[in-house]
N, C-alpha and C positions, 0 to 999 in steps of 0.2 A: 464794187459799190463802196463808197467812202462813208461808212456809217458814222464815223467820228465827226464828219462835217455836217451831219444832219442837224438842221436848226433846232429840232425838238431835243436832240441829245445834248445840246449845249445848255439847255434850260434845266435839265435834270440835275438834282444834287448828286455829287460824286459818290455818296455813300449808298445809293440805291443800286444794288448789284443783283438782287433777286427779282425776277419777274414771273408772271404766270402765262403758261401756254394756254391760249384761249380754246384750244381743241380738247385738251386733257385736264385742264385746271391744275396741272403739275407745276410746282415752283422750280424754276431753273435760273441759271445765270445768263446774262447777256452774252451774245456772240463776242468773242475777244479776237479781233483780226490778227494780232501778233502771236496768238497761241493756237488758233483753230483755222481750218481750211474752209474758205468761203463755199466752194462747190459741194462740200459735204452737208452744208446746212441750208443753202439757198439755190434757187434756180430762177430763170426768167420765164414768164408766160407773156410774151410780147413786151409790154412796158411795166407789167406788174411783177413785183418780187414775190416769190413763192417760198414758203418755209418747208424744207424737207424733213426737218427734225423738230423736236420740241423747242430747242434753242432758237432755231431759225424762225419758227412761227411766233414765239414769244417776242423775239427782237423786232420782227416786222410790226407786230401789234403794238408793242410798247413805244416804239419810235414813230409810229404812223407812217411807215415807209411807202404805203400805197394811198396816201391821201391825195385828193384831186390835184393839188399843186404839183406834187412830185410826179404824178402820172402825166400831167401836161408838159412838164420839163422833159421827161423821158421821151415823150412823143416828139417834141421838137428835136431832141438829140438824135432820135432815130431818123428823122428826115435829113439830118446832116451826117448820117452814117457814123454817129458816135455812140450809138446804143445798139445792142448791149456792149458794155465795156469789154476790152480784150481779156 
């Protein structure tokens, strides 16, 4: 998943690094793809991204990665055999 290309992430000010895990209310940092392993923090449930850790859950929530538009795009990608990504 290319989180950096998420339209919502582009609108966030670059100084916002701490986000809240909606499950635990714990303050964590965003998932950093160059420093962390995707599969340790996220999984797929069909076309929905699932957070496996506080960082994963908070990143999904903060960037609205399961908003209806994203789910529709992933559904189309699945029909074209391009989801889930390799």
